[in-house]
N, C-alpha and C positions, 0 to 999 in steps of 0.2 A: 504494500500500500504506500503510495506517494505521500509526501508530507502534506501537500495541499488537500488531498483526499482525507487524510487523517484529521486535519484541522476541521474540515467540514463535518466529518463524522462525529467528532467531539462536540461541536456546536449543536448539531441536531439531536444528539443523544441527551445532552444536558438540557436542551430546550424542552424535550419531551419529559424528562424527569422533573424539571422545574414547573412545568404546566400541570402535572398530575400528582404532585406531592402535597398533601395536606398535613399540617402538624409540625412543620419546621424540619430542622436538620436531622433530628433523631428519627423521625418517621422516614426520612430520605435514605437512611443507612441501608435498609433492606433492599430498596430499589437499586442503590449503587452497587451493593454486593452482587445482586442478581445479574446486573448488566455487565459489570467489569470483571468479576471473578468467575461466575458460573457460565455466562453466555459468551463473552468475548475472550476470556482467558488472558486479559492484559495484566492482571495482577494475581498473585497467589493469595490465599486466605490470610496468611501471616502478614504479608505486605499491606493488605487492606486494613487489618487491625492496627498496624503501625500508623497508617495514614489517618485513620479515625482518631487515634490517640494524639497525634500531632495537631490535627484540626481542632480537637476539643481543648487542648492545652495552650493553644496560641490565641491571641486576640482576634475577635471577629466571629461571625456566625459559622457554625460547623459546616453547613452546606456549601458556602462560598469557599471556605478554606480547603475543603476536600476537592471541590471542582478545580480550583486553582492548582492544587498539588498534582492531581491526576493529569490535568491538561499539560502541565509543564513536563511531567514525566514522559508523556507520550509524544509530544511535539514541540517541546521547548516553550519559549515566550509566547509565540502566537497561539500555540495550543492552549496555554494557560489563559490567555485573553479570551479565546473563543469559548472555552468551557465556562469561564466566569460570566461572560455576557449571556451565554445560553441559559444558565441556571437562574440568572437575575431577571431577564427580560419578561418572562411570563408574570412573575410576581408584581413587577412595576406596573405593567399594563393593567392587570386585574385590579390592583389596589387603586390606581388612578380612576378606573371606571366605577368601582364600588363607592369610592369617596364622594363621587358626585351625587349619588342617590342613596347614601348609606342608611339614613333614617327610614326612608320608605322601603328600602330593600329589606332591612331586618324586621320590619313589621309584617312582611308577608308570611302567612302561616306555613306555606309549603317550603319557604326558605328555611324557617326554623326547624321543620321536620328534617330537611336535608342535612342541616348542620348537626342535628342530634345523631343522625346516622354516621356522618363523617367523624364525629368525635369517637365513636365506638371503633371505627376503622383505624383511627390514629393510635388508639391504645393498643390494638392488635399489632400494628406495624412496629411500634416501639418495642413491645414485648417480644415479638418475633426476632427483631434485629438483636436485642439483648441476648436472647437464647442462642442465636447463631454465633455471636461473638464469644459468649462464654464457652461454648463447645469447642471453639477454635483456639482457646488459650492453652498454653503449655500445661500439661498435667503434672503440676508440682504441688506439694503440700502448702507452700507459701502462697500460691495462687488462691487456693481455697480459703486459707486463713484470712487474707486481705479481703476477699469477696465477702466472707462471712461477717467480718468486723464492720465493714462499710455498710452492708445491708442491715445489720442489727442497729447501727447508729442511726441510719436514715429512718428505719421503721420506728425505733424508740423515740426519736426526737419528734417525728410526725404524730405519733399517738399521744404524746404529752404536750403537743402544741408549741414546741420550741423550733426555732429556725436552725438549719444546719447548712453552712456555706459550702457549696460545691467547689469553690476556689480552694478553700482550706483542705478539702478532701483530696483534690487533685495534687496539690503541693505535698501533702503528707504522704500519699501513695508514691509519688515520684521520689521523695526522699528515702522511703523504705526500699524502693527498687534500686536506687543508687547504693544504699548500704549493703544490700544483698549481693549486688554485682561486685562491689569492692571486696566483700568477705569471700566470695567464691574465687576471685582473682588471687587473693593472698593465699587461700588454701591450696589452689592449683599450683602456685609457685613453690610453696613449701613441699608439696607432693613431688614435684619435678626435681627439686633439690635433693630430697631424700632418696629418690630413685637413682639419681646420678651418683650420689655418695655410696649407695649400696652397690651399684654397678662397678664403681671404681674400686671398692673393697674386694669384690670378687675377682676383678682383673689382676689385682696384686697377688 
């Protein structure tokens, strides 16, 4: 596929995703994974999880960050630009149209019924994306421990009516990941040094 065709494909793909995604970036995760991991095979599941993690932990909406990252990965700067424009254009057009007649639009009974159905669909999309991402995580005890602690904190704080900042959660989990990485590195180096020492002793 030529670069020009790739840029056009990125634009049209993200235009479709942007036009039919309700519920924001989290609901979009399931569509992105289906399109780029399962259908087009442009990304592995692990790479997709990394992109979502980067998009979530950097400033800006997850949907736009992910589109920019994927576009840049596939076709450089212009791929990034095409993907970002594609995912943004439908929302901008729809919001501009709705804002002109918002009050009358929301008073329509059938519109309210439609949004009630859409809310249910959004919950499913977010839950489905979360389950897929969890299944794709590395099967390590620390993964389940972090997930269990975070889930317990969110549920506990929600039930007792306290706020729990997602920013603090992201930073804390990132620090835990860095600590575990550093610990594994030190342990691996000590293991290598011990193996070399033991090998040297046998050679003598």
